[in-house]
ROVEX-644878 format. One line per 5 residues: number of its first residue (from 0); for each residue x, y, z of C-alpha. Coordinates in steps of 0.5 Angstrom, whole numbers. Each point is the difference from the previous one (the first is absolute). Layout:
<pts>
NUM) X/Y/Z | ...;
</pts>
This chain:
<pts>
0) 44/82/58 | -1/3/-7 | -8/2/-1 | -4/-4/-6 | -3/6/-2;
5) -1/1/-8 | -4/6/-3 | -7/-2/-2 | -1/-6/4 | -3/-1/6;
10) 3/-5/6 | -3/-4/6 | 4/-3/5 | -6/-5/2 | 2/-2/8;
15) 2/-8/2 | 1/-2/7 | 6/3/3 | 2/-8/2 | -1/-1/-8;
20) 3/8/-3 | 6/2/5 | 2/4/-6 | -6/5/2 | 0/1/8;
25) -6/1/3 | 1/6/5 | 6/5/-2 | -1/2/-7 | 6/5/1;
30) 4/-6/-2 | -3/0/-7 | 5/5/-4 | -4/4/-5 | 3/6/-3;
35) -6/4/1 | -4/5/5 | -4/-3/6 | -6/3/2 | -5/-4/5;
40) -7/0/-2 | -7/2/4 | -1/-7/-1 | 2/-5/5 | 6/-5/-2;
45) 1/4/-6 | 6/4/-3 | 1/5/-7 | 7/-1/-3 | 1/5/-5;
50) 5/2/-5 | 2/6/-2 | 3/-3/-6 | -5/-3/-3 | -6/3/3;
55) -3/-7/1 | -2/-3/7 | 0/-6/4 | -4/-1/5 | 2/-5/6;
60) -6/-4/4 | 2/-4/6 | -6/-5/1 | 0/-3/7 | -5/-6/-3;
65) 4/-2/-5 | 7/2/4 | 4/3/-6 | 1/5/-5 | -3/2/-6;
70) 2/6/-5 | -4/3/-6 | 4/6/-5 | -7/4/-3 | 1/0/-6;
75) -3/-2/-7 | 2/-9/-2 | 2/-4/3 | 5/-5/3 | 0/-4/7;
80) 4/-4/4 | -2/-3/6 | 3/-2/7 | 8/-2/-2 | -2/-3/-7;
85) -2/6/-2 | -4/-3/-6 | -2/4/-5 | -8/2/0 | -3/4/-5;
90) -6/5/2 | -5/0/-6 | -7/4/0 | -6/-4/-1 | -3/-1/-8;
95) -4/4/-2 | -7/-3/-3 | 3/0/-7 | 6/-4/2 | -4/-4/5;
100) -5/-3/-5 | 6/-2/-5 | 5/-3/4 | 2/-6/0 | -3/-2/6;
105) -7/2/-2 | 2/-5/-7 | 0/-6/6 | -7/2/4 | -4/2/-6;
110) 3/-8/-3 | -3/-3/8 | -6/5/-1 | -1/-4/-7 | 1/-7/3;
115) -5/2/6 | -5/2/-5 | 1/-7/-4 | 0/-4/8 | -7/4/1;
120) -3/-1/-7 | 1/-7/1 | -3/-1/6 | -6/4/-2 | -2/-3/-5;
125) -4/-6/3 | -4/6/4 | -4/0/-7 | 1/-6/-3 | -3/-4/6;
130) -7/3/-1 | -1/-4/-7 | 5/-5/2 | -5/-1/6 | -6/-1/-5;
135) 3/-5/-4 | 3/-4/5 | -7/0/5 | 6/3/5 | -4/4/7;
140) 1/7/3 | 5/-5/5 | 3/-4/-5 | 2/6/-4 | 4/3/5;
145) 4/-6/2 | 1/0/-8 | 3/8/1 | 3/-2/7 | 4/-6/-4;
150) 6/6/-2 | 1/2/7 | 1/-7/2 | 6/-1/-3 | 2/8/1;
155) 0/-2/7 | 6/-5/-1 | 4/4/-3 | 2/7/3 | 4/-2/6;
160) 5/-4/-4 | -1/4/-6 | 2/6/5 | 6/-4/2 | 2/-1/-7;
165) -1/7/-2 | 4/2/6 | 6/-5/-2 | 0/0/-8 | -3/7/0;
170) -6/3/-4 | 2/0/-7 | 1/-8/-1 | -6/-1/4 | -5/4/-3;
175) 2/-2/-7 | -2/-7/2 | -6/2/4 | -3/3/-7 | 2/-6/-3;
180) -3/-4/3 | -7/3/2 | -1/2/-7 | 1/-8/-3 | -5/-1/6;
185) -5/6/-3 | 2/-2/-7 | -2/-9/2 | -7/3/4 | -4/-2/-6;
190) 3/-6/-2 | -1/-2/8 | -8/2/0 | -1/-5/-6 | 3/-5/4;
195) -3/-1/7 | -1/5/5 | 6/-3/4 | 5/2/-5 | -3/7/0;
200) 0/1/7 | 8/-3/0 | 1/5/-6 | -3/5/4 | 5/-2/7;
205) 6/1/-5 | -2/7/-2 | 0/2/7 | 7/-4/2 | 3/4/-5;
210) -3/7/1 | 2/-1/7 | 6/2/-1 | -2/7/-3 | 0/5/5;
215) 6/-3/4 | 4/1/-7 | -3/6/0 | 3/3/7 | 7/-3/-2;
220) 0/4/-6 | -3/7/3 | 5/-1/6 | 7/-1/-4 | -3/5/-6;
225) -3/6/5 | 3/4/5 | -6/1/6 | -2/6/-2 | -2/-2/-6;
230) -3/-7/2 | -7/2/2 | 0/2/-8 | 3/-5/-3 | -5/-5/4;
235) -5/4/-3 | 1/0/-7 | 1/-8/1 | -7/-1/3 | -3/5/-4;
240) 2/-5/-6 | -4/-5/6 | -6/3/0 | 0/2/-7 | 1/-8/-2;
245) -7/-1/4 | -3/5/-5 | 3/-2/-6 | -3/-8/2 | -7/3/2;
250) 0/4/-6 | 3/-4/-5 | -2/-7/2 | -8/1/-3 | 2/2/-6;
255) 5/-4/-2 | -4/-6/2 | -6/3/-4 | 6/0/-6 | 3/-7/2;
260) -4/-4/4 | 0/-1/8 | 7/-1/-1 | 2/5/-4 | 4/5/6;
265) 4/-6/3 | 3/-2/-7 | 1/9/-2 | 4/1/7 | 3/-7/1;
270) 4/2/-6 | 2/7/2 | 3/-3/7 | 5/-3/-6 | 1/6/-3;
275) 1/4/7 | 6/-6/2 | 4/2/-7 | 0/8/2 | 1/-2/7;
280) 6/-4/-1 | 4/4/-5 | -1/7/2 | 1/0/8 | 4/-1/5;
285) 0/-3/7 | 4/6/3 | 2/8/-3 | 7/-2/0 | -1/-6/-4;
290) -4/5/-6 | 4/1/-6 | -5/6/-2 | 0/4/7 | 2/7/0;
295) 6/1/6 | -4/6/3 | -6/-5/0 | 5/-6/3 | 3/5/5;
300) -7/3/2 | -3/-7/2 | 7/-3/3 | 2/7/5 | -9/1/1;
305) -1/-7/2 | 8/-2/2 | -3/-4/6 | -6/-4/-3 | 5/-2/-6;
310) 5/-2/5 | -5/-5/2 | -3/-2/-6 | 7/-3/-2 | 1/-3/7;
315) -6/-3/-1 | 3/-5/-5 | 4/-2/4 | -5/-2/6 | -3/-7/0;
320) -5/-2/-4 | -5/-2/6 | -1/6/5 | -1/1/7 | -7/-2/0;
325) -1/0/8 | 3/8/1 | -3/2/-6 | -7/-2/3 | 2/2/7;
330) -1/7/-1 | -6/5/0 | 2/4/-6 | 0/-7/-4 | -7/-1/2;
335) -2/6/-1 | 1/-1/-7 | -3/-7/0 | -6/3/2 | 0/6/-5;
340) 1/-5/-5 | -5/-5/1 | -5/5/1 | 2/4/-7 | -1/-7/-4;
345) -6/-2/4 | -3/7/-3 | 4/0/-6 | -3/-8/-2 | -7/1/2;
350) -1/7/-4 | 4/-3/-7 | -4/-7/1 | -6/2/2 | -1/8/-2;
355) -3/-3/-7 | -5/-5/3 | -2/5/5 | -1/5/-5 | -5/-5/-5;
360) -3/-2/6 | -2/5/5 | 0/6/-6 | -3/-5/-6 | 6/2/-4;
365) 2/-4/-6 | 7/-4/0 | 3/5/-4 | -2/6/2 | 1/-3/7;
370) 7/-1/-2 | 1/7/-1 | -3/2/6 | 5/-4/4 | 5/2/-5;
375) 0/8/2 | 3/0/7 | 6/-4/-2 | 2/5/-6 | -1/6/7;
380) 4/-5/5 | 5/1/-5 | 0/7/-1 | -1/1/7 | 6/-4/2;
385) 5/3/-4 | -2/7/4 | 0/-4/7 | 7/-1/-2 | 2/6/-2;
390) -3/4/6 | 3/-5/5 | 7/1/-2 | -1/7/0 | -2/0/8;
395) 6/-4/1 | 4/5/-5 | -2/5/5 | 2/-3/7 | -6/-4/2;
400) 2/-6/2 | -1/-7/-4 | -4/-3/6 | -5/6/0 | -1/0/-8;
405) -1/-8/0 | -5/0/5 | -3/6/-3 | -1/-4/-6 | -2/-6/2;
410) -5/3/4 | -3/4/-6 | 1/-7/-4 | -5/-4/5 | -5/5/4;
415) -1/4/-7 | -3/-7/-4 | -4/-2/7 | -3/6/0 | -1/0/-7;
420) -3/-7/-1 | -5/2/5 | -2/5/-5 | 0/-6/-5 | -5/-4/4;
425) -6/6/0 | 1/2/-7 | -7/-1/-4 | 3/1/-7 | 6/-3/-4;
430) 3/7/-2 | 0/2/8 | 3/-8/2 | 6/1/-5 | 1/7/2;
435) 1/-2/7 | 4/-7/-2 | 5/4/-4 | 0/5/7 | 1/-6/4;
440) 6/-4/-5 | 3/7/-2 | 2/1/8 | 2/-6/1 | 6/1/-5;
445) 2/4/6 | 3/-6/3 | 5/-1/-5 | 4/5/3 | -1/-2/7;
450) 0/-8/1 | 3/-1/-7 | 6/4/1 | 1/-1/7 | 2/-7/-2;
455) 7/3/-3 | 1/5/6 | 0/-5/7 | 4/-6/-3 | 3/2/-8;
460) 4/-7/0 | -6/-4/2 | -5/4/-5 | -1/-5/-3 | -2/-6/4;
465) -4/6/5 | -4/1/-6 | -1/-8/-1 | -3/0/7 | -4/5/0;
470) -3/-2/-8 | -2/-7/4 | -3/3/5 | -4/5/-5 | -1/-6/-5;
475) -3/-5/6 | -4/6/1 | -2/1/-7 | -3/-7/0 | -4/0/6;
480) -3/7/-3 | -1/-2/-7 | -3/-7/2 | -4/3/6 | -3/5/-4;
485) -4/-5/-5 | -2/-4/6 | -1/6/4 | -5/3/-5 | -4/-8/0;
490) -1/0/7 | -1/7/2 | -3/2/-7 | 3/7/0 | 7/4/-3;
495) -1/5/4 | 1/-4/6 | 6/-2/-2 | 3/7/-2 | -1/3/7;
500) 4/-6/3 | 6/1/-5 | -1/8/2 | 1/-1/8 | 5/-5/-2;
505) 4/6/-4 | -1/4/7 | 3/-4/4 | 5/-3/-4 | 3/9/-1;
510) 0/0/8 | 4/-6/1 | 5/3/-5 | 0/6/3 | 2/-3/6;
515) 5/-5/-1 | 4/3/-7 | 6/4/0 | 3/3/-6 | 8/-1/3;
520) 4/-6/-2 | -1/-7/6 | 6/-4/2 | -2/-7/-2 | 7/-3/0;
</pts>
């Protein structure tokens, strides 16, 4: 057997089971002939082969678990060959920070962040507009909660079907249709509000139907474009847009309403969505290998470092549109994601929908200032979310298991807000209350590096539908929380009591996730 060794190359012989890899014997290493000198290593089942002619060092290691042979040449650069096929694989170093932020994959996730910013801005406008609308139409506080929750009626319907479509058709196509439809619904909201209450509720429900595909699309695109060691960071960037959308909507809505009337923000944000669709269609691709502008080095880095997940994503296109729901729901890790998403949505929509009214009612802050007080925490969430994702990636790169990393992130993301909400209920001034709310929302962003990334890890081929299942549970919880907060306040007369209930549910959900979640691949087939 001639040695395929080359100067400046790194060569691997990764093992296959003996029955599938007869070219590499399992025990008798003497049958493998190299023009080198064999030296036994102090490590178990490890040998070192030294070439006096080339000074290259080849390490052979017999792995009793894999029942095969692995070889490595210690030198720079790298071609690699696996098993009998000896396939070439480049060993590429992780990119620098500048290379990362200027890469094509970051451009893709930046577009996703903009889409999610529009997604949240379109939904939170009603949180500000509901006050003057209620006054002009004579709506009660509980009916105002019904109007705000109408968005969630549509959002309850679409995530599962949307997630299945994302797994089948890919994130680019489904995201384009989603943004186009929810921008149309936002743009037509002024007409609907002037027509009838049913037209308004229908348009808000259509907004929810279209926005239900946003997060599954984001997860799909991140899984295709980013290796596992960068996914928490990528999700952090995308979700930063999501949170900034809340801040943008809550701060710009009062200004636009003062200049263009109650419906000014709906028109501006709707038109912005149509512009985004044009850029998305022309400037992005579903997968890295379809992008004509990506460099060879970046493409090699994505494919080689994310080879396993990327291969699964390609296979997902050939799977049936209808996923195995029974098997998906039979595994405890699935339920850990469902419970986490439910609690995440409960807290998110309660804070998003009711905090302007909370500051207006409890701390006597006017509408414009209330929007600012409740917008600052979302800006903090965007910043903390990215750094939480970067820390999560670093922990995995340094050898901490994916399972433990996800549980740490999720615990911080739920227990932290649970404690901070208790502090919020005891605050005596709007400034202190805003500080506690900022802390709660900022720590909440750590859960993006917990359950949200975990969706891609336990079943990459079903990440869209898993996200849909958990999103549906989250939407149902959000409906209960949004409407329930209004009725709770009317019956009990206390916002603080509802926040204490939310705090308790946060801590309970964190415990459930820590018991049943895993960062390993789950066999759903």
